[in-house]
C-alpha positions in Angstrom: 0.0 0.0 0.0 1.4 3.4 -0.9 0.8 6.7 0.9 0.8 8.8 -2.4 -2.2 8.7 -4.6 -2.1 8.7 -8.3 -2.6 12.4 -8.3 0.4 13.1 -6.1 -1.7 13.6 -2.9 -1.1 11.8 0.3 -3.7 10.2 2.6 -3.7 10.2 6.4 -6.4 8.3 8.4 -6.8 9.5 12.0 -9.1 8.7 14.9 -9.1 11.0 17.9 -12.6 10.9 19.3 -15.6 12.1 17.5 -14.8 12.5 13.8 -16.8 15.8 13.8 -14.1 17.5 15.9 -11.1 16.2 13.9 -12.9 16.8 10.5 -13.6 20.5 11.6 -9.9 21.1 12.3 -8.4 19.6 9.1 -10.9 21.4 7.0 -9.0 24.6 8.0 -5.5 23.2 7.3 -3.5 24.6 4.4 -2.6 21.9 2.0 -5.6 19.6 2.9 -7.7 18.9 -0.2 -10.4 16.8 1.4 -11.6 15.4 4.7 -14.0 12.6 5.0 -15.5 11.2 8.1 -15.8 7.5 8.4 -15.0 4.3 10.1 -12.0 2.0 10.1 -10.5 -0.9 12.1 -13.6 -3.1 12.7 -14.7 -6.6 11.9 -17.7 -6.0 9.6 -18.0 -4.3 6.2 -20.1 -1.2 5.8 -20.9 -0.5 9.3 -23.6 2.0 10.2 -23.2 4.8 12.8 -25.5 3.0 15.1 -23.5 -0.3 14.9 -20.2 1.7 15.5 -21.8 3.4 18.5 -22.4 0.2 20.3 -18.6 -0.3 20.5 -19.2 -3.9 19.3 -18.1 -3.6 15.7 -14.5 -2.7 16.5 -14.5 0.3 14.2 -13.1 3.7 15.2 -14.6 7.1 14.2 -11.9 8.4 11.8 -11.2 11.1 9.3 -9.6 10.4 6.0 -7.4 13.4 5.2 -6.2 13.8 1.6 -3.5 16.4 1.5 -0.7 17.8 -0.8 2.7 16.7 0.6 4.4 19.7 -1.2 2.4 22.0 1.0 2.1 20.1 4.4 4.2 17.1 5.4 2.7 14.0 7.0 4.7 14.8 10.2 3.0 18.2 10.3 -0.5 16.5 9.9 0.4 14.3 12.9 1.6 17.3 14.9 -1.8 19.0 14.4 -3.6 15.7 15.3 -1.7 15.3 18.5 -2.3 19.0 19.4 -6.1 18.9 19.0 -7.1 15.7 20.9 -5.9 13.9 24.1 -3.8 11.0 23.0 -3.4 9.9 26.6 -6.8 8.6 27.3 -7.7 5.1 26.4 -10.9 4.7 24.4 -12.2 8.2 25.2 -12.1 11.9 24.5 -13.9 13.9 27.2 -17.3 12.5 27.8 -17.2 10.4 24.5 -16.3 6.8 25.7 -15.8 3.5 23.9 -13.4 1.9 21.6 -15.0 3.9 18.7 -13.3 7.0 20.2 -9.8 5.6 20.6 -6.8 7.5 19.5 -5.5 5.8 16.4 -3.3 6.4 13.4 -4.0 4.0 10.6 -0.9 4.1 8.4 -0.9 3.6 4.6 2.8 2.7 4.2 5.8 1.7 6.2 7.1 5.2 6.0 3.9 6.6 7.7 4.2 4.0 10.4 7.8 5.0 11.0 6.8 8.7 11.1 3.9 8.0 13.5 6.1 6.0 15.9 8.8 8.6 15.7 6.3 11.4 16.5 5.0 9.6 19.5 8.6 9.0 20.7 9.4 12.6 20.3 6.3 13.8 22.2 7.1 11.3 24.9 10.8 12.2 25.2 9.8 15.9 25.3 7.2 15.2 28.0 4.5 17.1 26.1 1.8 15.2 27.9 1.5 14.5 31.6 0.5 10.8 31.0 1.7 8.2 28.6 0.5 8.4 25.0 -1.9 5.5 24.3 -2.4 6.2 20.5 -2.6 3.0 18.5 -0.6 2.8 15.3 -2.0 0.2 12.9 -2.0 -0.7 9.2 -4.9 1.0 7.4 -7.9 -1.3 6.7 -10.9 -0.7 4.5 -12.4 2.8 5.0 -16.0 3.1 5.2 -17.4 6.7 4.6 -19.8 7.7 7.3 -23.4 8.7 6.5 -23.9 11.9 4.6 -25.3 13.7 7.6 -21.9 13.3 9.3 -19.9 15.0 6.5 -19.1 18.6 7.0 -20.9 18.4 10.2 -19.6 21.5 11.9 -19.8 23.7 8.8 -23.5 22.8 8.6 -24.2 22.8 12.3 -22.0 25.5 14.0 -24.6 26.4 16.6 -25.4 22.8 17.7 -24.5 22.5 21.4 -21.9 19.7 20.9 -20.2 21.8 18.2 -20.3 24.9 20.3 -18.9 23.3 23.4 -16.3 21.0 21.9 -15.4 21.9 18.4 -15.1 25.7 18.7 -12.4 25.4 21.5 -10.4 22.8 19.3 -10.5 25.2 16.3 -9.4 28.1 18.6 -6.5 26.1 19.9 -5.6 25.0 16.3 -5.7 28.6 15.1 -3.5 29.8 18.0 -0.9 27.0 17.7 -0.8 26.7 13.9 -1.4 30.1 12.5 1.0 29.5 9.7 -1.0 26.4 8.6 -4.4 28.0 8.4 -6.2 28.1 5.0 -6.7 31.7 3.9 -10.4 31.2 3.7 -12.7 28.1 4.2 
């Protein structure tokens, strides 16, 4: 499996809690071409949101980020990912609990796996987090797009309470820490 697509774009598949939160951040990143919410890492093909929410399917809520590696490197994508979620909580992000909310990097090549492991080692050595990083690094599996109503969720529902309470602060943190990586406009 290669990490560069036929059109010269790279793909990262990341899970860091609710996919709405991670999707909203990466939609603002310079060099990101598309962000699609979906499911990966489970035992059953074509899972529904309801099946994933039970925690029994084994899938994680993920985003598949297609980006231009001449604009943003995979390592930089991972730096943003680690900055906008808590990689130290096992199977949870805030009040969202269950294996579907696990912190996970699904790599698409040996190079991505090495980069992800190196990023975790660096964050650990630098003691960026007060607790150990529990982010899983696993080979990519089939990606199943989430239902249409999950796509572009924050863009379509900015006043929804979950969005206002959880996504807005993540976006503010991203904007503050990664000003140079912001798209000029959304």
